[in-house]
N, C-alpha and C positions, 0 to 999 in steps of 0.2 A: 255355745253358751255366752262365751267371753264377748265375743261379736254382739250378740244379741243385747247384753247388758250395755256395751259401748252405744249401740243404736238408741238405746232407751236414756241414756244419759246426754246423748247429743240432742234427742228430742225434747229431753226436760229443759236444756241449756237453751235450745232456741224460743220454747215457749215464755221462758223467763226473760229473755232479752225482747221478745215481743212485747211482753206485758209491759216492761220497763218503758221500752220505746213508744208504746201507746199512753203511758203516764206523762211521759215527757212531753209528747203532742198537747195532751189536755192542759200541763201547767204553762205553756207558752201561750195558748190561745189569745189572742187580741180581744179586748173589750168592745163591745158592741158601741155604737153611739147612744143609745139609751141607756146603757149601764154605765159608761161614761160620765156623761152629763148627771146622773144619779149619783155616781161617786165626787163629782165636783161639786154639787149641790149641797151634799151632807159633808163636804170638805174632808173626803177620805180618799182622795185619788193620791196624793203623794204615798200614804201609807200603803194602798194597796199596790203602789210600783213596788215597794221595799219588801212587801209581804210576798212577792210573786219573785223574790230574790234576783232582782235588775234584770230578769231575762230578754224583756221586752224593749229595750232602751233603743236599740236600732230598729225597731218596727215603729215605735213610737215618733222617732225623729224623722224617719220616711215621710209618715202620715203628716207629721207638721211641716215640714220643708219641702216635700214633692207634691203631696197630694192637696195640702194646705186645706186639712180640716180643722174648722174651728176649735171643737174640743181638743184634739190632740196638739193643736196650736198653744191651748192654754195649758194643758198638761205638761207640754214639753218646755213652755216658759216657765214655769213655776219649779220645774225640776231643775233647769239651767240656774234661776233665780235664789234656790236656796240650796244647790249643790246635792240634788238627791240622785244618786247612782251614777252622778256625771261630775265632772269638775264643775264649780261654782262660777257662773259667768251671769253675774245680774244684768249686765246691759243688755246683752243678748235676749237673757229671760223677759225684761219688760218691753223688748220688742216685739217678741211671739206673743206675749198677752196682749201688746196692742192690735197685732193681727187679727187675733182673735176677737176681740173688741170691735174691730172696723168691719167684722161680717156679721156682728150683731149678735154674739155669743153674750148674754145676761151677764153671766157668772164671770166673763172676763171684764164687763164695763164695771160690775160692782167691785172687784177686787182691785182694779184701777182706782176706782173713785175712794175706795178705803184707802190705799197705800198714798195717794196723793193727799187725803184727808188728815193721815197720820204721820205722814212725812217718812213711810217706810220704804227704802231703797231708793226712793226718789225724794227731792226737795218738796217741802210741805206747799202745797198749793190748794187751800180749800174751795177757791173759785173754781178751780180746774175740777176738785173732786166733785162739785156740784153738776158740772156737766155730765160726766161719766155716769153719777148714780141717778141723774134725771133721765139718761137713756137707759139704764138698766130699770128703772122704776117703770116706765113705760111698757117695759117689757114683762111685768109683774113680779118681779124680783123683790119680795118682800122685805130683806135684809136691806137692800138698796133704800126702798121706800123708806125705812125707818129712819135710816142714817141722813137721808136727803132731809127729812122732816127735822132732824136734829141740828143740822146744818143751818137750815132756815131759822131756827130758835137761837143759834148763837149770832145771828145777823148776817148771814152769807146768802147769796142769791138772791133772786128776785120775789117781791112781793105778790107779782102777778102769778107766780106757781104754787102759791098757797093753797089755792082751790084744789088744784090737781092733788097736791099732795094729802091734804085732807081726805079728797074722795075716795083716794087710792087704801089709805089706811082704814076709813069708815067700813069700807067692802072687804077688808083682810080677815082672812080667816085662818085662826092657828089654837092648836090644843096644847102650845107650850105656853105656861102661867108667865114667867117672865117676860117672853116675848109681847104677851097680851098687855102687860101690864105697861111696856114701853109703848105701845102703841096707844094706850089710853093716855098716858102722860104727854106724848107729840101731840095727841088732837086737842088735848087742854090747853096745851100752850099754844097751838096754832090758832085754837079760838080766840084767844088773846089779842092777837094780831089781825083777826079777820072782821070785815064787817058782816053784822048778823045775816044779812041778805046773803051774803057769799057761802057762809057756813050752812044754811037751809039749803042752798043749789048745790054744795058739794055732798049732801047727804041724797044723793039720788042713786038708783042702781049701777053697778057697774057696767062701762061701756054704753051707758045709755044718753 
């Protein structure tokens, strides 16, 4: 009888350990590319890494430095820049953000443009910000399109790009009221700087 109870306890312990191991495997699963891009676009990528108890640091680093996956390069760069789950290293962080941007990651282009516009981590350079934000805008990044238009209204960039900026904003779709207001204000400001014929031309369907 004693042996039987011991076997039962052993089986129970094995079951508990197996269940805990299964939970642990679930806890450390890496984000899919689509999931990561969704987190980045909602600016929830860093908080998600912290929420996962910093368990994925080595995997994220490997996918950024070895596999050179743009989404992970951006995530790893942001972690380094702000010291999230790793020691802060802004210089390396910006380097990886540049790598993600060079591979055409819209979020990376937008963030670099925003940093150069604000002088955050880097020296303020609004003309350089225009370059990054325009590239992100071409890829359909709405936040970048708004920031680009705002820089145009401040006198930066080229007047030859006003029509494109107006065109993108004219076709933008958003349910967020503050964003909708920003878009309207930018369009009104651009209209004052553009020839009426250019405004009419900009009011064409997207990608036409």
